[in-house]
N, C-alpha and C positions, 0 to 999 in steps of 0.2 A: 487264359481262360475264355471260353466262348460266351459272349453276352446273350442273354435271353431277349427275345423280341418283346415289345411292350404289351402285346396282347396275351402272352403266355399265362400270366396269373388269372386273367379274366376267363380263359378257357377252362382253367381248373375249377373255378367257382361258378361257372355257367350253369351246371346242373342244379346247384343249390339255389341260385338266383331264379331260374325258371320255375322251380318248385315253389319258391316263396311267392313269385308273382302270380302263378296260376291258382294256388290254393290258399293264399293269405291276402295278398294285395288286391287282386281283382274282386274276390268276394266282399271285401270290406268296402271298396268303391261302389260296387253294385248295390250293397245294402243301403249306403247313403243315398244313392239315386232312387231306389225303390221307396224310400221313406217319404218321398214327395209325390207318390202316386197312390192310386187306389186299386192296384193290381191284386187279383185273387189267384188261387191255385190253378184253376182250369180256365181262367179268362184273363184277357189283357186288361190294362188299365190306362188311365190318363193322368196327366199332371194336375195335382190339386193343391200345390203350394204347401203351406205349413198346416194344413187341416188336420193331419194325423197328430202333429205335436199339440195342437190346440185340443184335440179330442182326448189326449192323455190326461189332462188336468181335470177332466170331468169323469174320469174312470175311478170309482171307489176302490176297485181291486188294486189299482196302482198305488193308492195311498197305503193300503194294507201291506202291499209288497215292499214299499220303501220303509215302512215302520218295522216290518219283520227283518229287513236287511240291517237296519240300524241297531236293532236289539241283538241280532246275530253278531254284528261286529263288536258292540259294546261288551258282550259277554265272552265271546271267543278270543278276542285279541289279548286281553290281560291273562286269561287262563292258559291259552296256548303259548303265551310268551314266557311265563314264569314256571308253570308246571313241568314242561319238558326240560327246562334248565335244572330244576331240582332233581328230576329223574335222571338226567345225564350225570349230575354230580354223584348220585347214588350208585349207578351202575359203573362209574369210572373206578370205583374202589376195587382192589384186588382181593376179592373174597371168594370162597368156594361157590361153584355153580353160577357165578355171575354171567358167564357166557350164555347159560340157559335162560336166565332172566332177560338178558338183552334180546334174545330171539323171541321170547314170549311178548315183550313189550312192542316189538316191531311187527309181529305177525298180523295185527289188524291192518297195517298199512298195505300189505301185499294182497289182502283179501279184497274181493270185488265189493265195491260200494253198494251195488244192488243186492247182493247176497247178504251182506251185513245188515242192511236196512230191513230186508225180509225177516231175518232172524230177530231183530229188535221188534219188529211188528208183532211177531208171534209171542215174544216175551211180554210186551206191554199191552196186548189185547185185553179186552174185558174178561175173557176166559183164559188169558195167558198165564204163564208161569209166575210172574211177579204177583199178580192179584191172587192167584191160587195159593201160593206159599204164604202171602201176607194174611189171608183169611185163616189158613190152617194153623199158623203160629199165633194168631190172635192180635197181630199188629194192626190190622184194619178190619172194620166191620161191614163196610160196603165197598163196592167196586170203585177203584180209582180210575177216572176217565182219562187215561194218559193220551189216547188217540182221538178222543171226541171233544175234549175241552179245548177252547181256543188257545189258552196260554200254556196248558200242560203239554199239548202237542208241539208247540213251538220250542219249549224248553227240553222236551224229549229229543227233538231233532238236534238241538244245540249240544246236549249231553252226548249223543251219538257222534257228532262231529268232533268234539273234544276228545273222546275216547279213541276214535280212529286216527286222529292226527298226532297223538302224543309220541308215538314211536318215530314218526318221520322227523319231527322237529328235535327229538332227542338226539338223533344221529347228527343233525346239523350242529347242535351244541357240543356234542362229544368232540367233533373236529376243532371247534373253537376253543374248548377248554384245554386242548393239548398245547395251545399257544400261550396259555397263562403260566408264567414262570412260577415254579414252586418256591423260589427264593423270596418272592413277594409275600406269600402266605407265611413263610417262616419268619420273615422280618416283622410282619404285622403281629404274629403270635408273640414274638419277643417283646414287642411294645405293649403287650397286654390286651390286644384285640381278641374278642371272643369269636365264636363261629359266625354269629349273625353279623357282627361288625366286619369280619373278613369277607363275608359274602357281598356286602354292599360296597366296601371300600376297595376290594381286590378283584373278586370274581366278576361282578357286574361291569365295571369299567373295562375289564379285559375282553368281554364278549359283547360290548356295546354295539359294534357293527353288525354282528350276527343277530342281535336282538332287534335291531331296526329292520333287517332283511326279513326276519321271521314275522314281525308285526305286519309288514306290508303284504307278505304272502298270505297271511291269515285274513287280512282285510279284503284282499282281492278274491280269495276263495269264498269268503262269506257273501260277497256280492254275487258270486256265480253259483251259489248253492242250489241244488236241484234234487238229487237222488233222495236225500234224507226226508225233505218235506213231501216229495212226490210219493214215495213209498209209504211212509208213516201216515200221511194224510189221505190214503186211499185213492191216489191219482187225481184228486180234485182239490187238494189243499184244505182238507178237513171240512167240517160242517159249515156250509155257507161259503166255502172257498176263502175264508179269511186268512188261512195260513199258507199263503202263496208267496213265491219269490219272483223276482223279475224274470228269471229264466223260465219259470213255469208259465208266467203270463205270455212270454214270447212263444212258447210251445203251444199254449192254448189258442193264441190268436192265429198261428200259422197252420194248425193241424186241420185235417178234414179236407174234403173235396172243395169246400168253399172258404178255405182259409184266407184270412185277411193279411196277405203278405206285406202290403204297404204299411199297415199299422204295426205288424210284428217287426218290420225293419226300423220303424221309428223308435220302438221300445229297445231294439238292439243298439241304436245310436245313443239313446239315453244311458243304457248300461255301460257302453264304452266311455262316455263322458264321466260317469260316476267312478269308473274303475281307474281313470287317469289320475284322479285326486291322490290316492295313496302313493302312486309312483312319483308324483311331483314332490310329495312330502319326503319320500326317501331321498330323492336327489338333493333337496334342501338340507336334510339332516346330514348327508355325506359331506356337503360343502362346509357345514358348520364344524363337524368333527375333524375334517382335514385341516 
C-alpha cells in the first residue's frame, strides 16, 4: 500500500482553515486591536489604551444591557431547559396526528426571527390583536403597554424567545430520550415509582448531558439576543432605550457615518468574555459527570 505524504491531510483541510482564518480568526484579532483605538467609520484613529474600557463603566445603557441580559438568562434558561423536555416526552408518544403536532411545534424554529418579531409587534401593539380582543371580551379595561413599559417589553421579548426556541430544543431532547432505556422506567414502575418520580429518577439522569448542552446554548443565545428587543422595542430599545441588549449597544455604537468603531469593538470584547463563562461551566460540568 502506498503511503500518503505528510502534507496530504493538510491539503484537504486547507480550504476550511483559510475560511476560518479569514472570516473568524482575523476579524476577532482585529476587533481586539480596534478596542484600544478611537477609530471611527470614515476616519482613522490612534491608540488610546484602555480608555474605551474605562468609558464603558460610565455608560448607563451598558448597565441596563447587562441587567436585561441577566434577566433574560435567569428566565430563559430554566424555561427552555425543562419545557422542551416535557414537550419532547409528550410528542414521543405514538398517538394519532403526533407527526402533525411535531411539525407545528417546530415551525417557529424555521420561521425568520425578524418576521416572527414583526408579527408579535403587531399582536402586542396598543391597537393590536391582544389588546383588542382583551377589551372586547371584557378581560381588560385599559390598554396594556406591552411595547412601551420597560418591564413588559422585556418579558414580551422573553416570551417570544421561549416560544420560538421550544421546537429546536425539543428535537435535541427527542434524540436524547431515545437513549433512555425503557427497562429502567419499567423497573421503576415495578418498584412503585409514579410518573413524577420516574421523571426525576430516570428521565432527567438519562438526558443530563443534553440538559447541560441546552442550558449553555440558551445562556449564550440570551447574551446575543438582538432581533426580539430590536423589533419589539421600535429599533431603539423601548422608551428611553432601557430595553437594550449588548448586541444592540454594539450596533448603535458602530452605526452611522460617525460610528465609534473603537468603542463598539470594546463592547464586542466584553460580550466575548461574558460568553466564555457558560462554555467554561459546561466543560467543568462534563468533567464532573465523566
